[in-house]
PAGU-769824 format. One record per residue (C-alpha): x, y, z. Coordinates in steps of 0.5 Angstrom, whole numbers, plus 500, padded with zeros to 3 digits. Layout:
PAGU-769824
+-----+-----+-----+
|   x |   y |   z |
+-----+-----+-----+
|   X |   Y |   Z |
...
+-----+-----+-----+
END
This chain:
PAGU-769824
+-----+-----+-----+
|   x |   y |   z |
+-----+-----+-----+
| 545 | 443 | 493 |
| 537 | 441 | 493 |
| 535 | 447 | 496 |
| 539 | 452 | 491 |
| 536 | 448 | 485 |
| 529 | 448 | 489 |
| 529 | 456 | 490 |
| 531 | 457 | 482 |
| 526 | 452 | 480 |
| 521 | 456 | 484 |
| 523 | 463 | 481 |
| 523 | 461 | 474 |
| 517 | 457 | 474 |
| 513 | 463 | 478 |
| 516 | 468 | 473 |
| 515 | 464 | 467 |
| 508 | 463 | 469 |
| 507 | 471 | 470 |
| 510 | 473 | 464 |
| 506 | 468 | 460 |
| 499 | 471 | 463 |
| 502 | 478 | 461 |
| 504 | 477 | 454 |
| 498 | 481 | 451 |
| 499 | 487 | 455 |
| 502 | 492 | 451 |
| 501 | 500 | 450 |
| 498 | 500 | 444 |
| 494 | 493 | 445 |
| 486 | 494 | 444 |
| 485 | 490 | 450 |
| 483 | 494 | 457 |
| 481 | 492 | 463 |
| 474 | 493 | 461 |
| 475 | 488 | 455 |
| 478 | 483 | 460 |
| 471 | 483 | 464 |
| 467 | 482 | 458 |
| 471 | 476 | 456 |
| 470 | 473 | 462 |
| 462 | 475 | 462 |
| 462 | 471 | 455 |
| 466 | 465 | 457 |
| 464 | 464 | 465 |
| 457 | 468 | 466 |
| 455 | 465 | 472 |
| 462 | 464 | 476 |
| 461 | 469 | 482 |
| 465 | 475 | 481 |
| 464 | 479 | 487 |
| 461 | 477 | 494 |
| 460 | 482 | 499 |
| 455 | 481 | 505 |
| 449 | 478 | 502 |
| 450 | 480 | 495 |
| 453 | 476 | 490 |
| 455 | 479 | 483 |
| 457 | 474 | 477 |
| 461 | 476 | 471 |
| 455 | 477 | 467 |
| 452 | 481 | 473 |
| 458 | 485 | 474 |
| 459 | 487 | 467 |
| 452 | 489 | 466 |
| 452 | 493 | 472 |
| 459 | 496 | 469 |
| 455 | 498 | 463 |
| 450 | 501 | 467 |
| 455 | 506 | 470 |
| 458 | 507 | 463 |
| 451 | 508 | 460 |
| 449 | 513 | 465 |
| 456 | 517 | 465 |
| 455 | 517 | 457 |
| 449 | 520 | 458 |
| 452 | 526 | 462 |
| 457 | 527 | 457 |
| 463 | 524 | 460 |
| 468 | 522 | 455 |
| 475 | 519 | 454 |
| 480 | 523 | 459 |
| 474 | 526 | 463 |
| 475 | 525 | 471 |
| 469 | 522 | 475 |
| 471 | 521 | 482 |
| 469 | 515 | 487 |
| 468 | 516 | 494 |
| 465 | 511 | 498 |
| 466 | 505 | 502 |
| 468 | 498 | 499 |
| 462 | 495 | 496 |
| 460 | 491 | 489 |
| 458 | 498 | 486 |
| 465 | 501 | 487 |
| 468 | 496 | 482 |
| 463 | 496 | 477 |
| 463 | 504 | 478 |
| 470 | 505 | 476 |
| 470 | 499 | 471 |
| 464 | 503 | 467 |
| 468 | 509 | 467 |
| 474 | 505 | 464 |
| 470 | 502 | 458 |
| 468 | 510 | 456 |
| 476 | 511 | 457 |
| 474 | 516 | 463 |
| 479 | 516 | 469 |
| 476 | 514 | 476 |
| 479 | 518 | 481 |
| 479 | 514 | 488 |
| 478 | 518 | 494 |
| 481 | 516 | 501 |
| 474 | 515 | 505 |
| 478 | 516 | 511 |
| 480 | 524 | 509 |
| 476 | 530 | 512 |
| 477 | 537 | 511 |
| 483 | 540 | 508 |
| 486 | 533 | 506 |
| 480 | 531 | 502 |
| 479 | 538 | 499 |
| 486 | 538 | 497 |
| 485 | 531 | 493 |
| 479 | 533 | 490 |
| 482 | 539 | 487 |
| 488 | 535 | 484 |
| 483 | 531 | 481 |
| 478 | 536 | 478 |
| 473 | 531 | 477 |
| 466 | 533 | 473 |
| 462 | 528 | 477 |
| 463 | 525 | 484 |
| 460 | 518 | 485 |
| 459 | 518 | 493 |
| 456 | 513 | 498 |
| 451 | 515 | 502 |
| 455 | 514 | 508 |
| 460 | 520 | 506 |
| 455 | 525 | 503 |
| 457 | 529 | 510 |
| 464 | 529 | 509 |
| 463 | 532 | 502 |
| 458 | 537 | 504 |
| 463 | 539 | 509 |
| 469 | 541 | 504 |
| 464 | 543 | 498 |
| 465 | 550 | 499 |
| 472 | 550 | 499 |
| 473 | 547 | 492 |
| 473 | 552 | 486 |
| 469 | 547 | 481 |
| 466 | 542 | 486 |
| 464 | 536 | 482 |
| 456 | 534 | 482 |
| 455 | 529 | 487 |
| 451 | 523 | 485 |
| 449 | 519 | 491 |
| 448 | 511 | 492 |
| 444 | 510 | 499 |
| 440 | 515 | 503 |
| 443 | 522 | 504 |
| 440 | 529 | 505 |
| 443 | 532 | 498 |
| 445 | 530 | 492 |
| 443 | 526 | 485 |
| 440 | 519 | 486 |
| 444 | 515 | 482 |
| 441 | 509 | 484 |
| 435 | 511 | 480 |
| 439 | 514 | 474 |
| 442 | 507 | 474 |
| 436 | 503 | 474 |
| 434 | 506 | 467 |
| 441 | 506 | 464 |
| 442 | 501 | 459 |
| 446 | 494 | 460 |
| 449 | 493 | 453 |
| 453 | 500 | 453 |
| 460 | 498 | 449 |
| 467 | 500 | 450 |
| 470 | 506 | 447 |
| 473 | 503 | 440 |
| 479 | 507 | 440 |
| 481 | 505 | 447 |
| 488 | 503 | 448 |
| 492 | 499 | 454 |
| 496 | 506 | 455 |
| 490 | 510 | 456 |
| 489 | 512 | 463 |
| 484 | 509 | 467 |
| 485 | 511 | 475 |
| 488 | 516 | 479 |
| 490 | 513 | 486 |
| 492 | 517 | 491 |
| 499 | 516 | 495 |
| 497 | 514 | 503 |
| 499 | 521 | 505 |
| 504 | 518 | 511 |
| 508 | 524 | 511 |
| 504 | 530 | 508 |
| 498 | 531 | 503 |
| 497 | 525 | 498 |
| 499 | 526 | 491 |
| 495 | 523 | 485 |
| 498 | 517 | 481 |
| 496 | 516 | 474 |
| 495 | 509 | 473 |
| 494 | 506 | 466 |
| 490 | 500 | 463 |
| 497 | 497 | 462 |
| 499 | 498 | 469 |
| 493 | 496 | 472 |
| 493 | 489 | 468 |
| 501 | 488 | 469 |
| 499 | 489 | 477 |
| 493 | 484 | 476 |
| 497 | 479 | 472 |
| 503 | 479 | 476 |
| 499 | 477 | 483 |
| 495 | 472 | 479 |
| 501 | 469 | 476 |
| 505 | 469 | 483 |
| 499 | 465 | 486 |
| 498 | 461 | 480 |
| 490 | 463 | 481 |
| 485 | 459 | 478 |
| 478 | 460 | 476 |
| 476 | 456 | 482 |
| 480 | 460 | 487 |
| 477 | 466 | 492 |
| 481 | 472 | 494 |
| 478 | 475 | 501 |
| 480 | 482 | 501 |
| 478 | 487 | 507 |
| 483 | 492 | 504 |
| 480 | 499 | 502 |
| 478 | 499 | 494 |
| 481 | 506 | 493 |
| 488 | 504 | 494 |
| 493 | 499 | 490 |
| 493 | 493 | 494 |
| 486 | 492 | 495 |
| 483 | 496 | 489 |
| 488 | 492 | 484 |
| 493 | 487 | 487 |
| 487 | 483 | 491 |
| 483 | 484 | 485 |
| 488 | 481 | 480 |
| 487 | 473 | 482 |
| 480 | 473 | 481 |
| 478 | 478 | 475 |
| 484 | 476 | 471 |
| 482 | 468 | 471 |
| 474 | 468 | 473 |
| 475 | 467 | 480 |
| 472 | 471 | 486 |
| 473 | 476 | 490 |
| 470 | 477 | 497 |
| 470 | 484 | 500 |
| 468 | 487 | 506 |
| 466 | 495 | 508 |
| 472 | 495 | 513 |
| 477 | 490 | 516 |
| 474 | 487 | 523 |
| 479 | 483 | 527 |
| 473 | 480 | 530 |
| 470 | 478 | 524 |
| 476 | 476 | 520 |
| 476 | 469 | 521 |
| 469 | 467 | 521 |
| 469 | 471 | 514 |
| 474 | 466 | 512 |
| 470 | 460 | 515 |
| 464 | 463 | 511 |
| 466 | 464 | 505 |
| 472 | 459 | 504 |
| 477 | 463 | 500 |
| 484 | 460 | 498 |
| 487 | 467 | 499 |
| 487 | 473 | 502 |
| 491 | 480 | 501 |
| 494 | 483 | 507 |
| 498 | 489 | 510 |
| 503 | 488 | 515 |
| 499 | 492 | 521 |
| 493 | 488 | 519 |
| 497 | 481 | 521 |
| 499 | 485 | 527 |
| 492 | 486 | 529 |
| 490 | 479 | 528 |
| 496 | 476 | 532 |
| 495 | 481 | 538 |
| 487 | 478 | 538 |
| 486 | 472 | 543 |
| 484 | 466 | 539 |
| 478 | 465 | 536 |
| 474 | 459 | 532 |
| 476 | 457 | 525 |
| 483 | 461 | 526 |
| 487 | 455 | 523 |
| 481 | 451 | 520 |
| 481 | 454 | 513 |
| 482 | 453 | 506 |
| 487 | 458 | 505 |
| 493 | 456 | 500 |
| 497 | 462 | 500 |
| 497 | 470 | 502 |
| 500 | 476 | 499 |
| 501 | 483 | 501 |
| 507 | 487 | 504 |
| 509 | 490 | 510 |
| 509 | 483 | 514 |
| 515 | 485 | 520 |
| 520 | 479 | 520 |
| 519 | 479 | 528 |
| 512 | 477 | 527 |
| 512 | 473 | 521 |
| 514 | 466 | 524 |
| 509 | 467 | 529 |
| 503 | 469 | 525 |
| 505 | 463 | 520 |
| 505 | 458 | 525 |
| 499 | 460 | 529 |
| 494 | 461 | 523 |
| 497 | 455 | 519 |
| 498 | 459 | 513 |
| 501 | 454 | 508 |
| 505 | 460 | 504 |
| 506 | 467 | 505 |
| 508 | 471 | 498 |
| 511 | 478 | 501 |
| 512 | 483 | 495 |
| 515 | 490 | 494 |
| 512 | 496 | 490 |
| 509 | 503 | 490 |
| 503 | 505 | 486 |
| 506 | 510 | 482 |
| 513 | 506 | 481 |
| 517 | 502 | 476 |
| 520 | 498 | 482 |
| 516 | 491 | 483 |
| 518 | 484 | 486 |
| 515 | 478 | 489 |
| 518 | 473 | 494 |
| 515 | 467 | 490 |
| 518 | 462 | 495 |
| 516 | 465 | 502 |
| 523 | 467 | 504 |
| 522 | 469 | 511 |
| 523 | 477 | 512 |
| 524 | 478 | 504 |
| 520 | 483 | 500 |
| 522 | 480 | 493 |
| 528 | 477 | 489 |
| 532 | 479 | 483 |
| 537 | 473 | 482 |
| 543 | 475 | 478 |
| 541 | 472 | 471 |
| 535 | 477 | 472 |
| 538 | 483 | 473 |
| 538 | 486 | 465 |
| 531 | 484 | 465 |
| 529 | 487 | 472 |
| 533 | 494 | 472 |
| 532 | 495 | 480 |
| 539 | 497 | 483 |
| 541 | 500 | 490 |
| 545 | 506 | 491 |
| 549 | 508 | 496 |
| 545 | 514 | 500 |
| 547 | 520 | 505 |
| 542 | 520 | 510 |
| 543 | 527 | 513 |
| 543 | 530 | 506 |
| 537 | 525 | 504 |
| 541 | 524 | 497 |
| 544 | 518 | 494 |
| 552 | 519 | 494 |
| 556 | 520 | 488 |
| 563 | 518 | 486 |
| 569 | 523 | 484 |
| 566 | 521 | 477 |
| 559 | 524 | 479 |
| 555 | 518 | 478 |
| 552 | 514 | 483 |
| 555 | 508 | 487 |
| 552 | 501 | 487 |
| 551 | 498 | 494 |
| 555 | 492 | 496 |
| 552 | 485 | 498 |
| 548 | 487 | 505 |
| 549 | 494 | 504 |
| 543 | 498 | 505 |
| 541 | 503 | 500 |
| 536 | 507 | 496 |
| 532 | 502 | 491 |
| 531 | 505 | 484 |
| 528 | 503 | 478 |
| 531 | 505 | 471 |
| 526 | 509 | 467 |
| 525 | 506 | 459 |
| 520 | 506 | 454 |
| 519 | 498 | 455 |
| 512 | 496 | 458 |
| 512 | 496 | 465 |
| 519 | 500 | 466 |
| 516 | 507 | 464 |
| 514 | 512 | 470 |
| 507 | 515 | 469 |
| 508 | 520 | 474 |
| 503 | 524 | 478 |
| 498 | 529 | 476 |
| 503 | 535 | 478 |
| 509 | 535 | 473 |
| 513 | 538 | 479 |
| 511 | 532 | 483 |
| 513 | 527 | 478 |
| 520 | 530 | 477 |
| 522 | 530 | 484 |
| 521 | 522 | 484 |
| 526 | 522 | 478 |
| 534 | 521 | 479 |
| 538 | 523 | 473 |
| 545 | 521 | 470 |
| 546 | 515 | 475 |
| 550 | 511 | 472 |
| 551 | 514 | 465 |
| 550 | 521 | 462 |
| 543 | 522 | 460 |
| 540 | 516 | 464 |
| 533 | 517 | 468 |
| 531 | 512 | 474 |
| 525 | 512 | 479 |
| 527 | 514 | 486 |
| 523 | 509 | 491 |
| 524 | 513 | 497 |
| 526 | 506 | 501 |
| 532 | 504 | 503 |
| 533 | 496 | 502 |
| 539 | 491 | 502 |
| 540 | 485 | 498 |
| 543 | 479 | 500 |
| 548 | 474 | 496 |
| 542 | 470 | 493 |
| 538 | 476 | 490 |
| 533 | 477 | 496 |
| 531 | 484 | 498 |
| 530 | 486 | 505 |
| 526 | 492 | 507 |
| 530 | 497 | 511 |
| 527 | 504 | 512 |
| 523 | 509 | 509 |
| 528 | 515 | 507 |
| 526 | 520 | 512 |
| 525 | 515 | 517 |
| 532 | 513 | 518 |
| 536 | 519 | 522 |
| 543 | 520 | 525 |
| 544 | 520 | 532 |
| 551 | 521 | 535 |
| 554 | 520 | 528 |
| 550 | 513 | 527 |
| 545 | 512 | 522 |
| 538 | 509 | 526 |
| 533 | 505 | 522 |
| 526 | 506 | 525 |
| 524 | 500 | 522 |
| 530 | 496 | 526 |
| 528 | 499 | 532 |
| 520 | 498 | 531 |
| 522 | 490 | 530 |
| 526 | 490 | 537 |
| 520 | 493 | 540 |
| 515 | 489 | 537 |
| 518 | 482 | 540 |
| 517 | 485 | 547 |
| 512 | 482 | 551 |
| 506 | 487 | 552 |
| 508 | 492 | 547 |
| 502 | 491 | 542 |
| 504 | 497 | 537 |
| 510 | 501 | 536 |
| 511 | 507 | 532 |
| 519 | 510 | 532 |
| 521 | 516 | 529 |
| 526 | 522 | 530 |
| 525 | 528 | 533 |
| 529 | 535 | 533 |
| 531 | 538 | 539 |
| 534 | 545 | 540 |
| 542 | 546 | 540 |
| 542 | 538 | 538 |
| 545 | 536 | 531 |
| 541 | 530 | 528 |
| 535 | 527 | 531 |
| 533 | 524 | 537 |
| 530 | 517 | 537 |
| 523 | 517 | 540 |
| 517 | 511 | 540 |
| 510 | 512 | 541 |
| 507 | 505 | 544 |
| 501 | 502 | 545 |
| 501 | 497 | 551 |
| 497 | 491 | 554 |
| 497 | 491 | 562 |
| 502 | 486 | 562 |
| 507 | 491 | 559 |
| 513 | 492 | 564 |
| 516 | 499 | 563 |
| 521 | 498 | 568 |
| 524 | 492 | 564 |
| 524 | 496 | 557 |
| 531 | 499 | 558 |
| 534 | 492 | 559 |
| 531 | 488 | 554 |
| 533 | 494 | 549 |
| 540 | 494 | 551 |
| 540 | 486 | 549 |
| 537 | 488 | 542 |
| 540 | 494 | 540 |
| 546 | 498 | 540 |
| 546 | 504 | 545 |
| 545 | 510 | 539 |
| 539 | 506 | 537 |
| 535 | 505 | 543 |
| 529 | 510 | 543 |
| 531 | 516 | 548 |
| 524 | 518 | 549 |
| 518 | 513 | 550 |
| 510 | 516 | 549 |
| 505 | 511 | 551 |
| 499 | 512 | 547 |
| 492 | 509 | 547 |
| 492 | 508 | 540 |
| 496 | 510 | 534 |
| 494 | 514 | 528 |
| 494 | 510 | 521 |
| 492 | 511 | 514 |
| 486 | 508 | 511 |
| 491 | 503 | 508 |
| 494 | 501 | 515 |
| 500 | 505 | 515 |
| 503 | 508 | 521 |
| 502 | 516 | 521 |
| 509 | 519 | 524 |
| 508 | 527 | 521 |
| 504 | 529 | 527 |
| 508 | 525 | 532 |
| 514 | 528 | 529 |
| 512 | 535 | 530 |
| 509 | 534 | 537 |
| 516 | 532 | 539 |
| 517 | 530 | 547 |
| 515 | 537 | 550 |
| 511 | 535 | 556 |
| 508 | 542 | 556 |
| 504 | 540 | 550 |
| 503 | 533 | 550 |
| 498 | 530 | 555 |
| 500 | 522 | 554 |
| 505 | 519 | 559 |
| 512 | 521 | 557 |
| 519 | 517 | 559 |
| 526 | 519 | 558 |
| 532 | 514 | 558 |
| 536 | 515 | 564 |
| 542 | 510 | 567 |
| 537 | 507 | 571 |
| 532 | 506 | 566 |
| 526 | 509 | 563 |
| 524 | 515 | 568 |
| 518 | 520 | 567 |
| 519 | 526 | 563 |
| 517 | 532 | 567 |
| 518 | 540 | 564 |
| 524 | 541 | 568 |
| 528 | 535 | 565 |
| 526 | 537 | 558 |
| 528 | 544 | 559 |
| 535 | 542 | 562 |
| 536 | 537 | 555 |
| 534 | 543 | 551 |
| 539 | 548 | 554 |
| 544 | 543 | 554 |
| 545 | 542 | 561 |
| 543 | 535 | 561 |
| 547 | 531 | 555 |
| 544 | 525 | 552 |
+-----+-----+-----+
END
């Protein structure tokens, strides 16, 4: 009884605190992100806002730096609704740049700094920016694709570079008092943030001031952030987690955010000791990298009181929390562009969020039965979708309405937007946002991530969750990283399980089959194993599968060591054995 009371008290207190912080965020409100920073610059001018290496901007300086960007852009004729691109690694000027554009009502397109070639050209073409704020370290990346753009933006360079306009010089003469567009409202667009591109080319999600403020206040409320708090953020500022969620607990309260150019396993805990943050924002793979690293000084000697993020796998959660003495972990679930979001306020291990029964009407997220082979929700005889039972996996969807926070702002391309909308779900005419994720919910309202749609596949008539298989592999000694996926083979229905592994010297391949036999049903055990020196990830530490799926398991096309599951265990896969599988001579 005490546990149940404590659980509900934590939830109600956390939600109430968050909703109170959001109370003024409405579509037609004149309060925008720019107004928020100006208010903090007036009330707490000397509070540190952004720290990076040896540079510190207090709120007065951050606001003045943003005003310089606004004044510079206004002088170029940039106006409300125009797009300005941002392509540079993490630094204080990154935040000041999009803040300055936000004050004008312009839209900042935040480009992924890891993209090159076709992918980078695609995102720039989608954004259609007039000007590009580019870090000197990335000028060459832009120069490589500039010729491929019909209307390339004018590059303005921060840092040393062989070409482009000198932005630092232009900013030095810009006014520090440029104001906010008087007609600007919270519903106006502020950012284009690109999806991570794990399964194809990225799409540009439209982010309004209102949506950004909801996310910022949401994380500030969940962490109960105060002006004295400090967030350590090693995630890229071009994406939602590092560029909005991690900034919220600082920039909505007058607290501080510490940023790094790039994540470093070796410098992480020394930074935590140096800057004394009270929070840090994580991505699941970041936690795995830290856990796989050898012990270092200060890894448990810190001032952290909570961390927040998503993708922390259940199999490493307890080890991570225990080793690094993390008082509280607040896992969350959400998508950059979606209207489905939730937080695991009380730190239930493995859960990505919670919606108790008494909040169902206020938080319209539902799970619907899903056909893995057709990759579509199941509909009943009446033509409507079927809601999942307790502990039954299904696609998470969120009802689209005019209520603030429940709308779907979509992408720059209308056809991409329509693909994410499911219609006539529970009644004629309703519309729901499709997350593309399979989740399940327990009797207490906790949600648990199962897999991405497209990652779950059928083999021998059974559904295989790549996430579940990856969790089973992740606890086996010597396996540092695992990427699980299904591949197609000639003459076979469904897909066959395969895992790309990064291993340590102590890994014992001859024991792998036996260990998996005790953890997974026969149909879920990977048929093929591929040993890799490293796994390809996106800039937000998500594992890329698209190339691995395309390459399959053909020894003639892959240089990495390949193994196939046989009666005696995993054995080397050669061209003849692979040919026999494809011809049907050997049945899997």
